C-alpha positions as a Markdown table, in Angstrom:
| # | Residue | x | y | z |
|---|---|---|---|---|
| 1 | Met | 151.9 | 122.6 | 79.4 |
| 2 | Glu | 149.5 | 125.1 | 77.7 |
| 3 | Glu | 152.3 | 127.0 | 76.2 |
| 4 | Asn | 153.8 | 123.8 | 74.7 |
| 5 | Lys | 150.4 | 122.9 | 73.3 |
| 6 | Arg | 150.1 | 126.2 | 71.5 |
| 7 | Glu | 153.6 | 125.8 | 70.0 |
| 8 | Lys | 152.5 | 122.7 | 68.0 |
| 9 | Leu | 150.9 | 122.9 | 64.6 |
| 10 | Glu | 147.2 | 122.7 | 65.1 |
| 11 | Phe | 144.3 | 121.8 | 62.7 |
| 12 | Arg | 140.6 | 122.6 | 62.6 |
| 13 | Gly | 138.6 | 119.5 | 63.5 |
| 14 | Gly | 141.3 | 118.1 | 65.8 |
| 15 | Ser | 144.6 | 116.2 | 65.7 |
| 16 | Phe | 143.2 | 113.7 | 63.1 |
| 17 | Phe | 143.8 | 116.2 | 60.4 |
| 18 | Ala | 147.5 | 116.2 | 61.1 |
| 19 | Val | 147.5 | 112.6 | 59.7 |
| 20 | Leu | 145.3 | 113.5 | 56.8 |
| 21 | Pro | 148.2 | 114.3 | 54.4 |
| 22 | Leu | 149.6 | 110.8 | 55.0 |
| 23 | Ile | 146.2 | 109.2 | 54.5 |
| 24 | Leu | 145.6 | 111.0 | 51.3 |
| 25 | Phe | 149.1 | 110.3 | 50.0 |
| 26 | Val | 148.5 | 106.6 | 50.6 |
| 27 | Ala | 145.2 | 106.9 | 48.6 |
| 28 | Val | 147.0 | 108.6 | 45.8 |
| 29 | Cys | 149.6 | 105.8 | 45.7 |
| 30 | Ile | 146.9 | 103.2 | 45.5 |
| 31 | Leu | 145.0 | 105.1 | 42.8 |
| 32 | Leu | 148.1 | 105.5 | 40.6 |
| 33 | Phe | 149.7 | 102.1 | 41.1 |
| 34 | Val | 146.6 | 99.8 | 41.6 |
| 35 | Val | 143.7 | 101.5 | 39.9 |
| 36 | Phe | 145.2 | 103.4 | 37.0 |
| 37 | Lys | 148.5 | 101.4 | 36.8 |
| 38 | Val | 150.6 | 104.5 | 36.4 |
| 39 | Phe | 154.2 | 103.6 | 37.5 |
| 40 | Glu | 155.8 | 107.1 | 37.3 |
| 41 | Met | 157.6 | 108.7 | 40.1 |
| 42 | Glu | 156.5 | 112.1 | 38.8 |
| 43 | Gly | 152.9 | 111.0 | 39.5 |
| 44 | Leu | 153.8 | 110.4 | 43.1 |
| 45 | Cys | 155.5 | 113.7 | 43.3 |
| 46 | Met | 152.5 | 115.5 | 41.9 |
| 47 | Gly | 150.2 | 113.6 | 44.2 |
| 48 | Gly | 152.2 | 114.5 | 47.3 |
| 49 | Ile | 152.4 | 118.2 | 46.4 |
| 50 | Val | 148.6 | 118.4 | 45.7 |
| 51 | Val | 147.9 | 116.6 | 49.0 |
| 52 | Leu | 150.0 | 119.2 | 50.8 |
| 53 | Ile | 148.1 | 122.0 | 49.1 |
| 54 | Val | 144.7 | 120.5 | 49.9 |
| 55 | Cys | 145.5 | 119.7 | 53.5 |
| 56 | Ser | 146.8 | 123.2 | 54.2 |
| 57 | Val | 143.2 | 124.6 | 54.3 |
| 58 | Phe | 142.6 | 122.5 | 57.5 |
| 59 | Ser | 145.5 | 124.2 | 59.3 |
| 60 | Lys | 144.7 | 126.9 | 61.8 |
| 61 | Asp | 147.8 | 128.8 | 60.7 |
| 62 | Trp | 148.7 | 128.4 | 57.0 |
| 63 | Gly | 152.0 | 130.1 | 57.4 |
| 64 | Arg | 153.0 | 127.8 | 60.2 |
| 65 | Tyr | 151.8 | 124.8 | 58.1 |
| 66 | Trp | 154.0 | 125.6 | 55.2 |
| 67 | Gln | 156.9 | 126.4 | 57.5 |
| 68 | Ala | 156.6 | 122.8 | 58.9 |
| 69 | Val | 156.6 | 121.5 | 55.3 |
| 70 | Val | 159.7 | 123.5 | 54.5 |
| 71 | Thr | 161.4 | 122.3 | 57.7 |
| 72 | Gly | 160.8 | 118.7 | 56.8 |
| 73 | Met | 162.1 | 119.3 | 53.2 |
| 74 | Thr | 165.2 | 121.0 | 54.3 |
| 75 | Ser | 166.5 | 118.4 | 56.8 |
| 76 | Gln | 170.0 | 117.3 | 56.3 |
| 77 | Met | 169.0 | 113.7 | 55.7 |
| 78 | Met | 166.5 | 114.6 | 52.9 |
| 79 | Asn | 168.9 | 117.0 | 51.1 |
| 80 | Thr | 171.8 | 114.5 | 51.3 |
| 81 | Leu | 169.5 | 111.8 | 50.0 |
| 82 | Ala | 168.3 | 114.0 | 47.1 |
| 83 | Leu | 171.9 | 114.8 | 46.0 |
| 84 | Ile | 173.0 | 111.2 | 46.3 |
| 85 | Leu | 170.0 | 110.1 | 44.0 |
| 86 | Leu | 171.0 | 112.7 | 41.4 |
| 87 | Val | 174.6 | 111.6 | 41.4 |
| 88 | Val | 173.9 | 107.9 | 41.3 |
| 89 | Gly | 171.3 | 108.5 | 38.6 |
| 90 | Ile | 174.0 | 109.3 | 36.2 |
| 91 | Phe | 175.9 | 106.1 | 37.1 |
| 92 | Gly | 172.8 | 104.0 | 36.6 |
| 93 | Lys | 172.1 | 105.4 | 33.2 |
| 94 | Met | 175.7 | 105.0 | 32.2 |
| 95 | Met | 175.4 | 101.3 | 33.1 |
| 96 | Ser | 172.2 | 101.0 | 31.0 |
| 97 | Arg | 174.0 | 102.5 | 28.0 |
| 98 | Gly | 176.9 | 100.2 | 28.6 |
| 99 | Gly | 174.8 | 97.1 | 27.8 |
| 100 | Val | 175.3 | 95.0 | 30.9 |
| 101 | Ala | 172.1 | 93.2 | 30.0 |
| 102 | Gln | 173.4 | 92.3 | 26.5 |
| 103 | Gly | 176.6 | 91.0 | 28.1 |
| 104 | Phe | 174.7 | 88.6 | 30.3 |
| 105 | Val | 172.5 | 87.4 | 27.4 |
| 106 | Trp | 175.7 | 86.6 | 25.5 |
| 107 | Leu | 177.0 | 84.7 | 28.6 |
| 108 | Gly | 173.8 | 82.6 | 29.0 |
| 109 | Asp | 173.7 | 81.8 | 25.3 |
| 110 | Ser | 177.4 | 80.8 | 25.3 |
| 111 | Leu | 176.7 | 78.4 | 28.2 |
| 112 | Gly | 173.8 | 76.8 | 26.4 |
| 113 | Leu | 171.4 | 77.2 | 29.2 |
| 114 | His | 167.9 | 75.8 | 28.8 |
| 115 | Gly | 164.8 | 75.0 | 31.0 |
| 116 | Gly | 165.3 | 75.4 | 34.7 |
| 117 | Met | 168.9 | 76.4 | 34.3 |
| 118 | Phe | 167.8 | 79.3 | 32.1 |
| 119 | Val | 165.3 | 80.4 | 34.8 |
| 120 | Val | 168.2 | 80.4 | 37.3 |
| 121 | Phe | 170.3 | 82.3 | 34.8 |
| 122 | Ala | 167.6 | 84.9 | 34.3 |
| 123 | Phe | 167.4 | 85.4 | 38.1 |
| 124 | Ile | 171.1 | 85.9 | 38.4 |
| 125 | Ala | 171.3 | 88.1 | 35.3 |
| 126 | Thr | 168.6 | 90.4 | 36.4 |
| 127 | Ser | 170.1 | 90.6 | 39.9 |
| 128 | Val | 173.3 | 91.9 | 38.4 |
| 129 | Met | 171.5 | 94.2 | 36.1 |
| 130 | Ser | 169.5 | 95.7 | 39.0 |
| 131 | Met | 172.5 | 95.9 | 41.2 |
| 132 | Ser | 174.4 | 97.7 | 38.4 |
| 133 | Thr | 171.8 | 100.2 | 37.5 |
| 134 | Gly | 170.1 | 100.6 | 40.9 |
| 135 | Thr | 166.6 | 100.4 | 39.6 |
| 136 | Ser | 164.2 | 97.5 | 40.0 |
| 137 | Ile | 161.5 | 98.9 | 37.7 |
| 138 | Gly | 164.0 | 99.7 | 35.0 |
| 139 | Thr | 165.4 | 96.2 | 35.2 |
| 140 | Leu | 161.9 | 94.8 | 34.7 |
| 141 | Phe | 161.2 | 96.9 | 31.7 |
| 142 | Ser | 164.6 | 96.1 | 30.1 |
| 143 | Gly | 164.9 | 92.5 | 31.2 |
| 144 | Phe | 161.5 | 91.1 | 30.1 |
| 145 | Pro | 161.7 | 91.9 | 26.4 |
| 146 | Ile | 165.1 | 90.1 | 26.3 |
| 147 | Leu | 164.8 | 87.2 | 28.7 |
| 148 | Tyr | 161.2 | 86.3 | 28.8 |
| 149 | Pro | 160.3 | 85.3 | 25.2 |
| 150 | Ser | 163.7 | 83.7 | 24.6 |
| 151 | Gly | 163.5 | 81.8 | 27.9 |
| 152 | Ile | 160.1 | 80.3 | 27.1 |
| 153 | Leu | 161.4 | 79.1 | 23.7 |
| 154 | Leu | 164.4 | 77.6 | 25.4 |
| 155 | Gly | 162.2 | 75.4 | 27.7 |
| 156 | Ala | 161.8 | 77.7 | 30.7 |
| 157 | His | 158.5 | 77.6 | 32.6 |
| 158 | Pro | 156.7 | 81.0 | 31.9 |
| 159 | Leu | 155.4 | 81.5 | 35.5 |
| 160 | Tyr | 158.7 | 80.8 | 37.2 |
| 161 | Leu | 160.6 | 82.7 | 34.6 |
| 162 | Ala | 158.5 | 85.8 | 35.4 |
| 163 | Gly | 159.0 | 85.2 | 39.1 |
| 164 | Ala | 162.8 | 84.8 | 38.5 |
| 165 | Ile | 163.0 | 88.1 | 36.6 |
| 166 | Leu | 161.0 | 89.9 | 39.3 |
| 167 | Ser | 163.1 | 88.3 | 42.0 |
| 168 | Gly | 166.3 | 89.4 | 40.4 |
| 169 | Ala | 165.1 | 93.0 | 40.1 |
| 170 | Ile | 164.3 | 93.0 | 43.8 |
| 171 | Phe | 167.6 | 91.4 | 44.8 |
| 172 | Gly | 169.6 | 94.1 | 43.1 |
| 173 | Asp | 167.4 | 96.8 | 44.4 |
| 174 | Asn | 167.9 | 95.5 | 47.9 |
| 175 | Val | 171.7 | 95.4 | 47.8 |
| 176 | Ala | 172.8 | 98.0 | 45.2 |
| 177 | Pro | 174.7 | 100.8 | 46.7 |
| 178 | Ile | 173.1 | 103.2 | 44.2 |
| 179 | Ser | 169.5 | 102.0 | 44.8 |
| 180 | Asp | 167.1 | 104.5 | 46.3 |
| 181 | Thr | 166.0 | 101.9 | 48.9 |
| 182 | Thr | 169.6 | 101.3 | 50.0 |
| 183 | Ile | 170.4 | 105.0 | 50.2 |
| 184 | Ala | 167.1 | 105.7 | 52.1 |
| 185 | Ser | 167.6 | 102.9 | 54.5 |
| 186 | Ala | 171.1 | 104.0 | 55.4 |
| 187 | Ala | 170.5 | 107.7 | 55.5 |
| 188 | Ser | 167.4 | 107.3 | 57.8 |
| 189 | Gln | 169.3 | 105.4 | 60.5 |
| 190 | Ser | 171.5 | 107.6 | 62.7 |
| 191 | Phe | 174.2 | 106.6 | 65.2 |
| 192 | Lys | 173.4 | 107.0 | 68.9 |
| 193 | Asn | 176.9 | 107.5 | 70.2 |
| 194 | Lys | 178.4 | 109.6 | 67.4 |
| 195 | Pro | 177.2 | 112.1 | 64.7 |
| 196 | Gly | 176.1 | 110.9 | 61.3 |
| 197 | Thr | 174.1 | 108.1 | 59.7 |
| 198 | Ala | 174.9 | 104.6 | 58.5 |
| 199 | Asp | 177.4 | 104.6 | 55.6 |
| 200 | Ile | 176.2 | 102.9 | 52.5 |
| 201 | Gly | 179.3 | 100.8 | 52.0 |
| 202 | Gly | 179.0 | 99.2 | 55.5 |
| 203 | Val | 175.2 | 98.7 | 55.1 |
| 204 | Val | 175.7 | 96.9 | 51.8 |
| 205 | Met | 178.5 | 94.6 | 53.1 |
| 206 | Thr | 176.5 | 93.6 | 56.2 |
| 207 | Arg | 173.2 | 92.9 | 54.3 |
| 208 | Met | 174.8 | 90.7 | 51.6 |
| 209 | Lys | 174.7 | 87.6 | 53.8 |
| 210 | Tyr | 170.9 | 87.8 | 54.1 |
| 211 | Ala | 170.4 | 88.4 | 50.4 |
| 212 | Leu | 172.8 | 85.7 | 49.2 |
| 213 | Val | 171.3 | 83.0 | 51.5 |
| 214 | Ala | 167.9 | 83.9 | 50.2 |
| 215 | Met | 169.3 | 83.9 | 46.6 |
| 216 | Gly | 170.8 | 80.4 | 47.1 |
| 217 | Met | 167.5 | 79.0 | 48.4 |
| 218 | Ala | 165.5 | 80.7 | 45.6 |
| 219 | Ser | 167.9 | 79.4 | 42.9 |
| 220 | Val | 167.3 | 75.8 | 44.0 |
| 221 | Leu | 163.6 | 76.3 | 43.8 |
| 222 | Phe | 163.8 | 78.0 | 40.4 |
| 223 | Phe | 165.9 | 75.1 | 39.1 |
| 224 | Ile | 163.4 | 72.5 | 40.4 |
| 225 | Phe | 160.3 | 74.2 | 39.1 |
| 226 | Gly | 161.6 | 76.1 | 36.2 |
| 227 | Asn | 161.8 | 73.4 | 33.5 |
| 228 | Ala | 158.9 | 73.3 | 31.0 |
| 229 | Gly | 160.2 | 70.9 | 28.4 |
| 230 | Ser | 162.6 | 70.7 | 25.5 |
| 231 | Gly | 162.0 | 74.2 | 24.2 |
| 232 | Asp | 162.1 | 75.7 | 20.7 |
| 233 | Pro | 165.3 | 76.5 | 18.7 |
| 234 | Ala | 163.6 | 79.9 | 17.8 |
| 235 | Gly | 164.8 | 81.1 | 21.2 |
| 236 | Gln | 168.3 | 81.2 | 19.9 |
| 237 | Thr | 167.2 | 83.7 | 17.2 |
| 238 | Ile | 165.8 | 86.1 | 19.8 |
| 239 | Leu | 169.0 | 85.8 | 21.9 |
| 240 | Glu | 171.1 | 86.6 | 18.9 |
| 241 | Gln | 169.5 | 90.0 | 18.6 |
| 242 | Tyr | 170.4 | 91.1 | 22.1 |
| 243 | Lys | 173.8 | 89.6 | 22.9 |
| 244 | Asp | 177.1 | 91.4 | 23.1 |
| 245 | Pro | 180.0 | 90.2 | 25.2 |
| 246 | Lys | 181.4 | 93.7 | 25.6 |
| 247 | Gly | 178.6 | 94.5 | 28.0 |
| 248 | Leu | 180.4 | 92.4 | 30.7 |
| 249 | Ile | 183.3 | 94.8 | 30.6 |
| 250 | Met | 181.0 | 97.4 | 32.1 |
| 251 | Leu | 180.9 | 95.4 | 35.3 |
| 252 | Leu | 184.3 | 96.8 | 36.2 |
| 253 | Pro | 182.9 | 100.3 | 37.2 |
| 254 | Val | 180.4 | 98.5 | 39.5 |
| 255 | Val | 183.3 | 96.6 | 41.2 |
| 256 | Ile | 185.2 | 99.9 | 41.5 |
| 257 | Leu | 182.3 | 101.7 | 43.0 |
| 258 | Leu | 181.7 | 98.9 | 45.5 |
| 259 | Val | 185.3 | 98.7 | 46.6 |
| 260 | Val | 185.6 | 102.5 | 47.0 |
| 261 | Ala | 182.3 | 102.7 | 48.9 |
| 262 | Val | 183.6 | 100.1 | 51.4 |
| 263 | Ile | 187.0 | 101.7 | 51.8 |
| 264 | Lys | 186.0 | 105.3 | 51.9 |
| 265 | Gln | 182.6 | 104.8 | 53.4 |
| 266 | Asp | 181.4 | 107.7 | 51.3 |
| 267 | Ile | 178.9 | 107.1 | 48.4 |
| 268 | Phe | 179.7 | 110.5 | 46.8 |
| 269 | Val | 183.3 | 109.5 | 46.4 |
| 270 | Ala | 182.4 | 106.0 | 45.3 |
| 271 | Ala | 179.9 | 107.2 | 42.7 |
| 272 | Thr | 182.5 | 109.7 | 41.4 |
| 273 | Trp | 185.0 | 106.9 | 40.9 |
| 274 | Gly | 182.4 | 104.8 | 39.3 |
| 275 | Ile | 181.2 | 107.4 | 36.8 |
| 276 | Ile | 184.8 | 108.5 | 35.8 |
| 277 | Ser | 186.1 | 104.9 | 35.5 |
| 278 | Gly | 183.0 | 103.8 | 33.7 |
| 279 | Thr | 183.2 | 106.6 | 31.2 |
| 280 | Val | 186.9 | 106.0 | 30.5 |
| 281 | Ile | 186.4 | 102.2 | 30.2 |
| 282 | Gly | 183.4 | 102.6 | 28.0 |
| 283 | Ile | 185.0 | 105.0 | 25.6 |
| 284 | Val | 188.4 | 103.2 | 25.4 |
| 285 | Thr | 186.7 | 99.9 | 24.7 |
| 286 | Gly | 184.3 | 101.4 | 22.1 |
| 287 | Ile | 181.2 | 100.5 | 24.2 |
| 288 | Leu | 180.4 | 104.2 | 24.6 |
| 289 | Thr | 181.1 | 107.3 | 22.5 |
| 290 | Pro | 181.6 | 110.9 | 23.7 |
| 291 | Ala | 178.0 | 111.5 | 22.4 |
| 292 | Asp | 176.7 | 108.8 | 24.8 |
| 293 | Val | 178.1 | 110.9 | 27.7 |
| 294 | Ile | 176.6 | 114.3 | 26.6 |
| 295 | Ser | 175.6 | 115.8 | 23.3 |
| 296 | Val | 173.3 | 118.3 | 21.8 |
| 297 | Gln | 170.9 | 117.4 | 19.0 |
| 298 | Asp | 168.4 | 119.9 | 17.5 |
| 299 | Gly | 168.7 | 122.1 | 20.6 |
| 300 | Ala | 168.1 | 119.2 | 23.0 |
| 301 | Leu | 170.6 | 117.6 | 25.4 |
| 302 | Ser | 171.1 | 113.8 | 25.2 |
| 303 | Gly | 173.4 | 111.3 | 26.7 |
| 304 | Phe | 173.6 | 109.4 | 30.0 |
| 305 | Ala | 174.5 | 112.4 | 32.0 |
| 306 | Ile | 171.3 | 114.3 | 31.3 |
| 307 | Asp | 169.2 | 111.1 | 31.2 |
| 308 | Gly | 170.4 | 110.2 | 34.7 |
| 309 | Ile | 169.3 | 113.6 | 36.1 |
| 310 | Lys | 166.0 | 113.4 | 34.3 |
| 311 | Asn | 165.4 | 109.9 | 35.5 |
| 312 | Met | 165.8 | 110.9 | 39.1 |
| 313 | Leu | 163.9 | 114.2 | 39.1 |
| 314 | Gly | 160.6 | 112.5 | 39.8 |
| 315 | Thr | 162.1 | 110.4 | 42.6 |
| 316 | Val | 163.7 | 113.5 | 44.2 |
| 317 | Gly | 160.3 | 115.2 | 43.8 |
| 318 | Tyr | 158.4 | 112.5 | 45.7 |
| 319 | Leu | 161.2 | 112.4 | 48.3 |
| 320 | Tyr | 160.5 | 116.1 | 49.1 |
| 321 | Ala | 156.8 | 115.6 | 49.1 |
| 322 | Ile | 157.1 | 112.8 | 51.7 |
| 323 | Ala | 159.6 | 115.0 | 53.6 |
| 324 | Gly | 156.9 | 117.7 | 53.7 |
| 325 | Ile | 154.4 | 115.3 | 55.1 |
| 326 | Ile | 156.9 | 114.1 | 57.7 |
| 327 | Gly | 157.5 | 117.7 | 58.6 |
| 328 | Ile | 153.8 | 118.2 | 59.4 |
| 329 | Leu | 153.7 | 115.0 | 61.4 |
| 330 | Asn | 156.7 | 116.2 | 63.4 |
| 331 | Asp | 155.5 | 119.7 | 64.0 |
| 332 | Ser | 152.0 | 118.6 | 65.0 |
| 333 | Gly | 153.4 | 116.1 | 67.5 |
| 334 | Met | 151.7 | 113.1 | 65.7 |
| 335 | Met | 155.0 | 111.5 | 64.7 |
| 336 | Gln | 156.1 | 111.5 | 68.4 |
| 337 | Lys | 152.8 | 110.1 | 69.5 |
| 338 | Met | 153.1 | 107.2 | 67.0 |
| 339 | Ile | 156.7 | 106.5 | 68.1 |
| 340 | Asp | 155.7 | 106.7 | 71.8 |
| 341 | Ala | 152.8 | 104.2 | 71.2 |
| 342 | Leu | 155.1 | 101.7 | 69.5 |
| 343 | Met | 157.9 | 102.1 | 72.1 |
| 344 | Gly | 155.5 | 101.8 | 74.9 |
| 345 | Ser | 153.9 | 98.6 | 73.5 |
| 346 | Lys | 154.4 | 95.2 | 75.2 |
| 347 | Ile | 156.0 | 93.8 | 72.1 |
| 348 | Asn | 158.8 | 96.4 | 72.3 |
| 349 | Gln | 159.9 | 95.1 | 75.7 |
| 350 | Thr | 162.4 | 92.7 | 74.0 |
| 351 | Ile | 164.9 | 93.2 | 71.2 |
| 352 | Ile | 163.1 | 90.5 | 69.2 |
| 353 | Gly | 159.9 | 92.5 | 69.6 |
| 354 | Ser | 161.6 | 95.7 | 68.6 |
| 355 | Glu | 162.9 | 94.1 | 65.4 |
| 356 | Leu | 159.5 | 92.7 | 64.6 |
| 357 | Ile | 158.0 | 96.1 | 65.0 |
| 358 | Ile | 160.6 | 97.5 | 62.5 |
| 359 | Gly | 160.1 | 94.5 | 60.1 |
| 360 | Phe | 156.3 | 94.3 | 60.0 |
| 361 | Gly | 156.0 | 98.1 | 60.3 |
| 362 | Ile | 157.9 | 98.6 | 57.0 |
| 363 | Ile | 155.9 | 95.8 | 55.3 |
| 364 | Leu | 152.6 | 97.4 | 56.3 |
| 365 | Thr | 153.8 | 100.9 | 55.3 |
| 366 | Ser | 155.0 | 99.5 | 51.9 |
| 367 | Ile | 151.7 | 97.8 | 51.3 |
| 368 | Cys | 149.9 | 101.0 | 52.0 |
| 369 | Leu | 152.1 | 102.8 | 49.4 |
| 370 | Gly | 151.5 | 100.3 | 46.7 |
| 371 | Ser | 154.7 | 98.4 | 47.5 |
| 372 | Ala | 156.8 | 101.5 | 46.6 |
| 373 | Asn | 159.5 | 100.4 | 49.0 |
| 374 | Gly | 161.6 | 103.6 | 48.6 |
| 375 | Pro | 158.9 | 106.0 | 49.8 |
| 376 | Ala | 157.9 | 103.5 | 52.4 |
| 377 | Ile | 161.4 | 103.4 | 53.9 |
| 378 | Ile | 161.6 | 107.2 | 53.9 |
| 379 | Met | 158.2 | 107.3 | 55.7 |
| 380 | Tyr | 158.8 | 104.6 | 58.3 |
| 381 | Gly | 162.6 | 105.2 | 58.6 |
| 382 | Pro | 162.4 | 107.8 | 61.4 |
| 383 | Ile | 160.2 | 105.5 | 63.5 |
| 384 | Ala | 162.6 | 102.6 | 63.0 |
| 385 | Asp | 165.4 | 105.0 | 63.9 |
| 386 | Glu | 163.9 | 105.9 | 67.3 |
| 387 | Ile | 162.9 | 102.3 | 68.2 |
| 388 | Gly | 166.4 | 101.0 | 67.3 |
| 389 | Arg | 168.3 | 103.7 | 69.0 |
| 390 | Glu | 166.4 | 103.1 | 72.2 |
| 391 | Lys | 167.5 | 99.5 | 72.1 |
| 392 | Asn | 171.1 | 100.5 | 71.1 |
| 393 | Met | 170.7 | 98.6 | 67.9 |
| 394 | His | 173.5 | 99.3 | 65.4 |
| 395 | Pro | 172.2 | 101.5 | 62.5 |
| 396 | Tyr | 173.5 | 98.9 | 60.0 |
| 397 | Arg | 171.1 | 96.4 | 61.5 |
| 398 | Arg | 168.2 | 98.8 | 61.5 |
| 399 | Ala | 168.9 | 99.7 | 57.8 |
| 400 | Asn | 169.1 | 96.0 | 56.9 |
| 401 | Leu | 165.8 | 95.2 | 58.6 |
| 402 | Leu | 164.1 | 98.1 | 56.9 |
| 403 | Asp | 165.2 | 97.4 | 53.3 |
| 404 | Gly | 165.2 | 93.6 | 53.8 |
| 405 | Phe | 161.6 | 93.3 | 55.1 |
| 406 | Ala | 160.4 | 95.9 | 52.5 |
| 407 | Ser | 161.7 | 93.6 | 49.8 |
| 408 | Thr | 159.7 | 90.6 | 50.9 |
| 409 | Leu | 155.9 | 90.2 | 51.3 |
| 410 | Ala | 154.9 | 93.7 | 50.3 |
| 411 | Val | 156.4 | 93.1 | 46.8 |
| 412 | Val | 154.3 | 90.0 | 46.1 |
| 413 | Ile | 150.9 | 91.1 | 47.4 |
| 414 | Pro | 148.9 | 90.6 | 44.1 |
| 415 | Phe | 146.2 | 93.2 | 44.9 |
| 416 | Thr | 148.4 | 96.2 | 45.8 |
| 417 | Ser | 151.9 | 95.6 | 44.5 |
| 418 | Ala | 153.1 | 97.9 | 41.8 |
| 419 | Phe | 155.8 | 95.3 | 40.9 |
| 420 | Ile | 153.2 | 92.6 | 40.3 |
| 421 | Phe | 151.3 | 94.9 | 38.0 |
| 422 | Ile | 154.4 | 95.9 | 36.1 |
| 423 | Val | 155.2 | 92.3 | 35.5 |
| 424 | Ile | 151.7 | 91.6 | 34.3 |
| 425 | Ser | 151.9 | 94.6 | 32.0 |
| 426 | Cys | 155.3 | 93.5 | 30.6 |
| 427 | Val | 153.9 | 90.1 | 29.8 |
| 428 | Ala | 150.8 | 91.6 | 28.2 |
| 429 | Gly | 152.9 | 93.8 | 26.0 |
| 430 | Leu | 154.9 | 90.9 | 24.8 |
| 431 | Met | 151.7 | 88.9 | 24.0 |
| 432 | Asp | 151.1 | 91.4 | 21.1 |
| 433 | Glu | 154.5 | 90.5 | 19.6 |
| 434 | Tyr | 154.8 | 86.8 | 20.3 |
| 435 | Asp | 151.8 | 84.4 | 19.9 |
| 436 | Phe | 153.3 | 81.8 | 22.2 |
| 437 | Ile | 153.2 | 84.0 | 25.2 |
| 438 | Gln | 150.2 | 83.8 | 27.5 |
| 439 | Gln | 149.0 | 86.0 | 30.4 |
| 440 | Ile | 150.0 | 84.8 | 33.9 |
| 441 | Asn | 147.9 | 84.8 | 37.0 |
| 442 | Pro | 148.9 | 87.5 | 39.6 |
| 443 | Leu | 148.2 | 85.1 | 42.5 |
| 444 | Ser | 150.3 | 82.4 | 41.0 |
| 445 | Leu | 153.1 | 84.9 | 40.3 |
| 446 | Ala | 153.1 | 85.9 | 44.0 |
| 447 | Gly | 153.9 | 82.3 | 44.9 |
| 448 | Ala | 156.5 | 82.0 | 42.1 |
| 449 | Thr | 158.6 | 85.0 | 43.2 |
| 450 | Phe | 160.8 | 82.8 | 45.3 |
| 451 | His | 163.5 | 85.3 | 46.3 |
| 452 | Cys | 161.1 | 87.6 | 48.1 |
| 453 | Leu | 159.5 | 84.7 | 50.0 |
| 454 | Met | 162.9 | 83.2 | 50.9 |
| 455 | Leu | 164.2 | 86.6 | 52.0 |
| 456 | Phe | 161.2 | 86.9 | 54.4 |
| 457 | Leu | 162.1 | 83.5 | 55.9 |
| 458 | Val | 165.8 | 84.5 | 56.2 |
| 459 | Phe | 165.0 | 87.8 | 58.0 |
| 460 | Met | 162.5 | 86.1 | 60.3 |
| 461 | Phe | 165.1 | 83.5 | 61.2 |
| 462 | Ser | 167.6 | 86.4 | 61.8 |
| 463 | Val | 165.2 | 88.2 | 64.1 |
| 464 | Ile | 164.2 | 85.1 | 66.1 |
| 465 | Thr | 167.7 | 83.6 | 66.5 |
| 466 | Gly | 169.7 | 86.9 | 66.6 |
| 467 | Trp | 171.8 | 85.9 | 63.5 |
| 468 | Gly | 173.5 | 89.1 | 62.3 |
| 469 | Arg | 172.2 | 91.2 | 65.2 |
| 470 | Glu | 174.7 | 93.9 | 66.3 |
| 471 | Tyr | 174.7 | 96.7 | 68.8 |
| 472 | Glu | 176.4 | 100.1 | 68.8 |
| 473 | Gly | 179.5 | 100.6 | 70.8 |
| 474 | Leu | 180.6 | 103.8 | 72.6 |
| 475 | Ser | 182.3 | 105.1 | 69.5 |
| 476 | Gly | 179.7 | 103.8 | 67.1 |
| 477 | Glu | 181.5 | 100.5 | 66.4 |
| 478 | Arg | 179.7 | 97.2 | 65.8 |
| 479 | Ile | 179.4 | 94.9 | 68.8 |
| 480 | Lys | 178.1 | 91.3 | 68.3 |
| 481 | Ala | 175.0 | 90.4 | 70.2 |
| 482 | Lys | 176.8 | 87.8 | 72.4 |
| 483 | Asp | 179.6 | 90.2 | 73.4 |
| 484 | Tyr | 177.1 | 93.0 | 74.1 |
| 485 | Glu | 174.9 | 90.8 | 76.3 |
| 486 | Lys | 178.0 | 89.6 | 78.3 |
| 487 | Lys | 179.0 | 93.2 | 78.8 |
| 488 | Val | 175.5 | 94.3 | 79.9 |
| 489 | Lys | 175.1 | 91.3 | 82.3 |
| 490 | Gly | 178.6 | 91.9 | 83.6 |
């Protein structure tokens, strides 16, 4: 027993200091997102690395401390996740350059949508934009300047229009195969009866039913509450500046990527098909030029290939910072203590209780990290993996609970959510350009983000009733709950 104790990473002042990197990282997230309103992944990366440096002085063995950090950073899951993010970053930037947003603006204008119908359209349009590009934050910054002022002038209620755009950004982030949350939720959940982790194609296909049900419920609410009056013809002028039907053509690479991901169950292969097909389609149709792919101007690289890599470097950086913190928690034994405490709790005695631990655990983790759901999933994923494996829960189910619950209440907490602050800042920026735009209340926005609220109800229903619950078979196959229970009882 004494020998095992010496083998663990130890800290001056007791085991509390093994958790100090995590506590300080949470504090950095709150400072950046809530206090200073800095929404840059590079900032999180910097904060994580600085925290690791500061906390190293409390370790009894500095060499052992940094070895634990390196061990966490070099895990197969983390390295695979980092490479996936870099590859899909190129695809996401290609889709942004392809003008999918402008294609949907053209579609909405052609259909003559106004009032509540425009709010529903904005919700669907931003959902597709986010799903195509894999970024919720990018969708907010690109969608608001196009949809918000024109929507208000076309009779959409400002509050519910803002809630619809935020809802769409979260919907796409939740289901996009190239989203960091989708990738992290799948990569963190391993099979119990065979090697490997949940494949992204299977995860996306099984979570669609939850997201689409919540989308349907939210759309009805947006239609009912989203009408503000007859509107102003000036909205058409704004739409004219941003519409281009060619943008809809670039949905073809998204379809190709989704189909290949489901068939091959390999996101690298799917992303490769998506990037190649998107590049060819874009150049052939004139949407893209070779210079849009990669070019050199005044000694500097430009194009979606380099932009995609640059856009993901901050995300990959904070991924490795979190991985280092997890390495410390593992090597000190604190991670196992947290897992043992949750697995030994009374609420974990039933499958419903286990799923509630996963669901509310990820919500709490996300709130602590300023609603940065990607880092939260990476942080809480190993705990959900252990709890779910112990109950023989299929990794698809675990991944869907993680990403699903992370996309609900944590997103709309008005005091800590980075997403709420981003929306407020987007609206504030537009107020300088359009005198008819007024600031919106963060508390009211939380109640108007219907998709996140409905998704929470959908997943609570799923946990309580067992809808969508599946177990893992002897070869890793999916077994429906009723068949599994019959087999166990038999």
